[in-house]
Each structure stands twice: as C-alpha cells, then as structure tokens.
MMTF fields as JSON, N, C-alpha, C and O atoms, coordinates in Angstrom:
{
  "mmtfVersion": "1.0.0",
  "mmtfProducer": "UNKNOWN",
  "numBonds": 323,
  "numAtoms": 324,
  "numGroups": 81,
  "numChains": 1,
  "numModels": 1,
  "chainsPerModel": [1],
  "groupsPerChain": [81],
  "chainIdList": ["A"],
  "bondAtomList": [4, 2, 8, 6, 12, 10, 16, 14, 20, 18, 24, 22, 28, 26, 32, 30, 36, 34, 40, 38, 44, 42, 48, 46, 52, 50, 56, 54, 60, 58, 64, 62, 68, 66, 72, 70, 76, 74, 80, 78, 84, 82, 88, 86, 92, 90, 96, 94, 100, 98, 104, 102, 108, 106, 112, 110, 116, 114, 120, 118, 124, 122, 128, 126, 132, 130, 136, 134, 140, 138, 144, 142, 148, 146, 152, 150, 156, 154, 160, 158, 164, 162, 168, 166, 172, 170, 176, 174, 180, 178, 184, 182, 188, 186, 192, 190, 196, 194, 200, 198, 204, 202, 208, 206, 212, 210, 216, 214, 220, 218, 224, 222, 228, 226, 232, 230, 236, 234, 240, 238, 244, 242, 248, 246, 252, 250, 256, 254, 260, 258, 264, 262, 268, 266, 272, 270, 276, 274, 280, 278, 284, 282, 288, 286, 292, 290, 296, 294, 300, 298, 304, 302, 308, 306, 312, 310, 316, 314, 320, 318],
  "bondOrderList": [1, 1, 1, 1, 1, 1, 1, 1, 1, 1, 1, 1, 1, 1, 1, 1, 1, 1, 1, 1, 1, 1, 1, 1, 1, 1, 1, 1, 1, 1, 1, 1, 1, 1, 1, 1, 1, 1, 1, 1, 1, 1, 1, 1, 1, 1, 1, 1, 1, 1, 1, 1, 1, 1, 1, 1, 1, 1, 1, 1, 1, 1, 1, 1, 1, 1, 1, 1, 1, 1, 1, 1, 1, 1, 1, 1, 1, 1, 1, 1],
  "groupList": [{"groupName": "UNK", "atomNameList": ["N", "CA", "C", "O"], "elementList": ["N", "C", "C", "O"], "formalChargeList": [0, 0, 0, 0], "bondAtomList": [1, 0, 2, 1, 3, 2], "bondOrderList": [1, 1, 2], "singleLetterCode": "X", "chemCompType": "L-PEPTIDE LINKING"}],
  "groupTypeList": [0, 0, 0, 0, 0, 0, 0, 0, 0, 0, 0, 0, 0, 0, 0, 0, 0, 0, 0, 0, 0, 0, 0, 0, 0, 0, 0, 0, 0, 0, 0, 0, 0, 0, 0, 0, 0, 0, 0, 0, 0, 0, 0, 0, 0, 0, 0, 0, 0, 0, 0, 0, 0, 0, 0, 0, 0, 0, 0, 0, 0, 0, 0, 0, 0, 0, 0, 0, 0, 0, 0, 0, 0, 0, 0, 0, 0, 0, 0, 0, 0],
  "groupIdList": [1, 2, 3, 4, 5, 6, 7, 8, 9, 10, 11, 12, 13, 14, 15, 16, 17, 18, 19, 20, 21, 22, 23, 24, 25, 26, 27, 28, 29, 30, 31, 32, 33, 34, 35, 36, 37, 38, 39, 40, 41, 42, 43, 44, 45, 46, 47, 48, 49, 50, 51, 52, 53, 54, 55, 56, 57, 58, 59, 60, 61, 62, 63, 64, 65, 66, 67, 68, 69, 70, 71, 72, 73, 74, 75, 76, 77, 78, 79, 80, 81],
  "secStructList": [7, 7, 1, 2, 2, 2, 2, 2, 2, 2, 2, 2, 1, 7, 7, 7, 3, 3, 3, 7, 1, 1, 7, 3, 3, 3, 7, 7, 5, 1, 1, 1, 2, 2, 2, 2, 2, 6, 6, 1, 1, 1, 6, 6, 6, 6, 7, 7, 7, 7, 7, 3, 3, 7, 1, 1, 5, 3, 3, 7, 7, 2, 2, 2, 2, 2, 2, 2, 2, 6, 7, 7, 1, 6, 6, 6, 1, 7, 7, 7, 7],
  "xCoordList": [-38.552, -39.507, -40.089, -39.494, -41.309, -40.733, -42.118, -42.322, -42.836, -44.248, -45.084, -46.137, -44.451, -45.856, -46.329, -47.299, -45.323, -45.18, -46.019, -46.978, -45.665, -46.306, -47.968, -48.562, -48.489, -49.526, -50.169, -50.968, -49.825, -50.292, -50.439, -51.161, -50.021, -50.572, -51.241, -52.023, -51.204, -52.457, -53.843, -54.894, -53.72, -55.087, -55.611, -56.721, -54.389, -54.648, -55.601, -56.463, -54.595, -55.04, -56.027, -56.234, -56.69, -57.92, -57.165, -57.8, -56.112, -55.655, -55.837, -55.351, -56.483, -57.162, -55.976, -55.539, -55.837, -55.104, -56.135, -57.201, -54.889, -55.378, -53.863, -52.966, -54.365, -53.85, -54.207, -55.219, -53.339, -53.451, -52.626, -51.64, -52.384, -51.487, -50.016, -49.911, -49.56, -48.025, -48.058, -47.623, -48.296, -48.996, -49.633, -50.757, -49.277, -49.558, -50.07, -49.234, -51.763, -51.915, -52.331, -53.419, -51.458, -52.133, -52.486, -51.806, -53.719, -54.439, -54.084, -54.127, -53.649, -53.236, -53.64, -53.416, -54.544, -54.729, -54.463, -53.366, -54.501, -53.606, -52.998, -52.098, -54.308, -53.317, -52.766, -52.232, -52.215, -51.068, -49.988, -49.196, -50.16, -49.129, -47.101, -45.992, -47.606, -45.912, -45.944, -44.835, -46.58, -46.573, -46.516, -46.322, -46.818, -46.146, -44.832, -44.351, -44.453, -42.505, -41.962, -40.816, -42.057, -41.165, -41.332, -40.293, -42.142, -41.789, -40.96, -39.829, -41.151, -39.574, -39.234, -39.871, -38.285, -37.933, -36.279, -35.318, -36.128, -34.338, -35.173, -34.366, -35.903, -36.221, -35.433, -34.369, -36.433, -36.562, -35.134, -34.833, -34.353, -32.997, -32.761, -32.014, -32.73, -32.263, -32.555, -31.763, -33.772, -34.109, -35.405, -35.588, -36.297, -37.826, -38.674, -38.183, -39.862, -40.519, -41.852, -42.415, -42.505, -43.68, -44.603, -44.483, -45.93, -47.403, -47.72, -47.123, -48.912, -50.467, -51.254, -51.766, -51.033, -51.18, -52.816, -53.117, -53.752, -55.169, -56.212, -55.571, -57.162, -57.741, -58.105, -58.734, -57.659, -58.169, -57.2, -57.197, -56.432, -55.215, -54.044, -53.841, -52.599, -51.628, -51.85, -51.374, -52.376, -51.691, -50.541, -49.996, -49.491, -49.049, -48.399, -49.44, -47.465, -47.321, -46.046, -44.844, -47.039, -45.749, -45.022, -44.004, -45.216, -44.526, -42.219, -41.239, -42.197, -40.394, -40.496, -39.586, -41.307, -40.771, -40.837, -39.982, -42.01, -41.83, -40.223, -39.371, -39.976, -38.781, -37.783, -36.761, -37.518, -36.587, -36.141, -35.059, -36.973, -37.268, -37.577, -37.674, -37.605, -37.577, -38.585, -38.547, -39.762, -40.773, -41.671, -41.404, -42.95, -43.7, -45.115, -45.918, -44.622, -45.796, -46.817, -47.838, -47.183, -48.44, -48.772, -49.935, -47.494, -47.381, -48.726, -49.22, -49.266, -49.665, -51.021, -51.772, -51.157, -52.905, -52.257, -51.278, -53.474, -52.721, -53.592, -54.795, -52.851, -53.162, -54.473, -54.435, -55.278, -55.951, -55.542, -55.387, -55.253, -55.079, -56.438, -56.048],
  "yCoordList": [-22.443, -22.433, -22.387, -23.092, -21.473, -20.831, -22.135, -23.114, -21.833, -23.211, -21.881, -22.088, -20.359, -19.626, -20.057, -20.625, -19.573, -19.685, -20.742, -20.756, -21.486, -23.106, -23.607, -24.274, -22.834, -22.363, -21.421, -21.91, -20.415, -19.818, -19.914, -19.037, -20.628, -21.303, -22.13, -22.234, -23.178, -23.946, -23.048, -23.668, -21.673, -21.208, -20.072, -19.762, -19.794, -18.899, -19.824, -19.641, -20.633, -21.835, -22.743, -23.752, -22.536, -23.663, -25.198, -26.114, -25.21, -26.459, -27.418, -27.287, -28.76, -29.353, -30.821, -31.607, -30.492, -31.553, -32.118, -31.883, -33.267, -34.358, -35.678, -36.14, -35.8, -37.172, -38.285, -38.759, -39.069, -40.688, -41.119, -40.394, -42.006, -42.851, -41.903, -41.211, -42.111, -41.418, -40.31, -39.291, -40.108, -39.043, -37.928, -38.105, -36.916, -35.42, -34.963, -34.315, -35.444, -35.665, -34.175, -33.767, -33.221, -31.869, -32.156, -33.093, -31.919, -31.441, -30.579, -29.479, -30.669, -28.847, -28.904, -29.804, -27.393, -27.847, -27.77, -27.275, -27.879, -27.743, -26.363, -26.125, -25.511, -23.846, -23.88, -24.757, -23.825, -23.755, -24.577, -24.451, -25.956, -26.618, -25.062, -25.031, -24.418, -23.519, -22.678, -22.404, -22.491, -21.53, -22.048, -21.461, -23.782, -23.721, -24.933, -25.557, -25.042, -25.228, -24.51, -24.914, -23.2, -21.753, -21.959, -22.138, -21.922, -22.076, -22.864, -22.39, -24.728, -25.645, -25.444, -26.002, -24.686, -25.048, -24.881, -24.434, -25.169, -25.891, -27.296, -28.046, -27.874, -29.333, -29.726, -30.315, -29.127, -29.861, -29.919, -30.727, -29.115, -28.861, -30.246, -29.784, -31.438, -32.05, -33.106, -34.012, -33.441, -34.36, -33.995, -33.0, -34.763, -35.295, -35.994, -36.326, -36.13, -36.743, -36.819, -35.989, -38.874, -39.197, -38.298, -37.343, -38.411, -37.167, -38.513, -39.47, -38.052, -38.535, -37.292, -36.409, -37.802, -36.925, -36.939, -37.875, -36.25, -36.855, -35.819, -35.304, -35.687, -34.848, -33.348, -32.681, -32.846, -32.272, -30.927, -29.708, -32.329, -31.746, -32.227, -32.849, -32.419, -33.823, -33.856, -32.873, -34.664, -35.557, -35.828, -36.517, -35.077, -35.525, -35.974, -36.18, -36.211, -36.226, -35.027, -34.841, -34.428, -33.173, -33.357, -32.665, -34.13, -35.199, -35.378, -35.352, -35.485, -35.186, -34.097, -33.625, -33.272, -31.825, -30.868, -30.021, -31.173, -30.668, -31.131, -30.256, -31.955, -32.619, -32.171, -32.315, -31.565, -31.115, -29.063, -28.482, -28.764, -28.088, -27.182, -26.064, -28.491, -28.381, -27.814, -27.421, -27.873, -27.966, -29.437, -30.586, -28.983, -30.132, -29.913, -29.074, -31.534, -31.151, -31.084, -30.746, -31.189, -31.373, -30.011, -29.615, -29.046, -27.374, -27.449, -26.322, -28.1, -27.724, -27.464, -26.497, -28.926, -29.246, -30.768, -31.514, -30.57, -31.803, -32.847, -32.71, -33.907, -35.397, -36.281, -36.784, -36.329, -37.073, -38.333, -39.302, -38.741, -39.297, -40.965, -42.133],
  "zCoordList": [-36.71, -36.203, -34.417, -33.602, -33.953, -32.553, -32.177, -32.896, -31.019, -30.397, -31.113, -31.716, -30.972, -31.288, -32.835, -33.335, -33.208, -35.075, -35.331, -36.102, -34.745, -35.112, -35.214, -36.06, -33.705, -33.08, -34.398, -35.196, -34.457, -35.239, -36.635, -37.11, -37.334, -38.447, -38.481, -39.426, -37.331, -37.632, -36.693, -36.53, -36.163, -35.925, -37.56, -37.995, -37.976, -38.603, -40.71, -41.569, -40.317, -41.408, -40.948, -41.621, -39.869, -39.226, -39.751, -40.273, -39.553, -39.534, -38.943, -37.819, -39.138, -37.648, -37.728, -38.569, -36.079, -35.322, -34.37, -33.8, -34.597, -33.681, -33.498, -34.203, -32.145, -31.304, -31.58, -31.064, -32.598, -32.79, -31.875, -32.01, -30.852, -30.779, -29.988, -28.976, -30.51, -30.49, -31.625, -31.088, -32.619, -33.748, -33.393, -32.923, -33.471, -33.115, -34.977, -35.607, -35.891, -36.887, -37.359, -36.952, -38.289, -39.113, -39.751, -40.169, -40.613, -41.975, -42.554, -42.003, -43.716, -44.008, -45.321, -46.13, -45.55, -46.878, -47.665, -47.406, -49.506, -50.053, -50.949, -51.754, -50.126, -50.229, -49.546, -50.225, -48.724, -47.52, -47.127, -46.193, -48.524, -47.999, -48.357, -47.824, -49.186, -49.275, -47.554, -47.096, -47.115, -46.315, -44.916, -43.852, -45.307, -44.087, -44.229, -43.282, -45.601, -45.87, -45.706, -45.514, -45.62, -45.788, -43.737, -43.101, -43.295, -41.163, -41.437, -41.544, -41.727, -41.138, -42.647, -43.54, -42.844, -44.216, -43.215, -43.841, -42.077, -41.294, -41.101, -41.65, -40.82, -41.333, -42.182, -42.369, -42.738, -44.56, -45.146, -46.025, -44.672, -45.241, -44.727, -43.864, -44.501, -43.513, -43.929, -43.668, -44.726, -45.983, -45.508, -44.806, -45.867, -46.152, -44.932, -43.853, -45.269, -44.418, -45.083, -45.797, -44.398, -45.062, -45.07, -44.304, -46.084, -45.582, -46.4, -46.892, -46.259, -46.926, -47.022, -46.332, -48.599, -49.533, -49.835, -50.576, -49.497, -49.513, -50.808, -51.725, -50.78, -52.253, -51.984, -52.806, -50.747, -50.814, -49.451, -49.277, -48.714, -47.946, -47.753, -48.795, -46.712, -46.653, -44.891, -44.323, -44.196, -43.591, -43.498, -44.36, -41.798, -41.375, -39.901, -39.277, -39.1, -38.199, -37.339, -37.531, -36.381, -36.739, -35.726, -35.689, -34.803, -33.058, -33.836, -33.091, -34.952, -35.784, -35.685, -35.004, -36.101, -36.63, -35.189, -34.927, -34.323, -32.804, -32.654, -32.807, -32.474, -31.727, -32.404, -31.734, -33.688, -34.049, -34.123, -34.211, -34.07, -33.506, -31.589, -31.083, -31.254, -29.748, -28.911, -27.745, -30.015, -29.104, -28.497, -28.849, -27.355, -26.795, -28.039, -28.447, -28.251, -29.416, -28.154, -28.753, -26.826, -26.02, -25.951, -26.029, -25.765, -26.262, -27.234, -27.255, -27.805, -29.58, -29.098, -29.224, -28.339, -27.953, -26.985, -26.962, -26.339, -24.369, -25.05, -25.271, -25.358, -24.773, -24.089, -22.966, -24.74, -24.299, -23.4, -24.144, -21.711, -21.702, -20.873, -20.865]
}
C-alpha cells in the first residue's frame, strides 16, 4: 500500500480519522471493510490486529499499519501540537 492509496481510500469512503494521543484512529464503515482489507493485504498476512467493532463501523489505529508500509502517519493527518 502506498501513502496515496491510503489517502484515496480515506477520501473515497469518507472515513473519519483523528489523532488521539499517539494513535491515529480511523473509523471504517462496515461496507468498506473488504476494500480496506484488500488494501492492507500484505500487513494482514503477518497476523491480525485489534479493532473496535461498533454498530456501523470498525475503529482502529493506523500507526502500526503505516509503519509496516513505511508511511509517515502525519502525512495522512497532521498532529495538532
């Protein structure tokens, strides 16, 4: 996955993202989960990761995924200092 592919996914799916301390949380609508899994397939083959299942979406921290793909998470969303 590239930085551009991740950015496009966020824009196209209108996923919300927000920094919470050192975690870059993304909320992915249930209908977009398969598309996200295809995007991070290489990361998924190395094992799983924790998500929070909510009524209409999942929430997860993008930092570990960004690190795996050598993406600076702040290039996706700048951190407020």
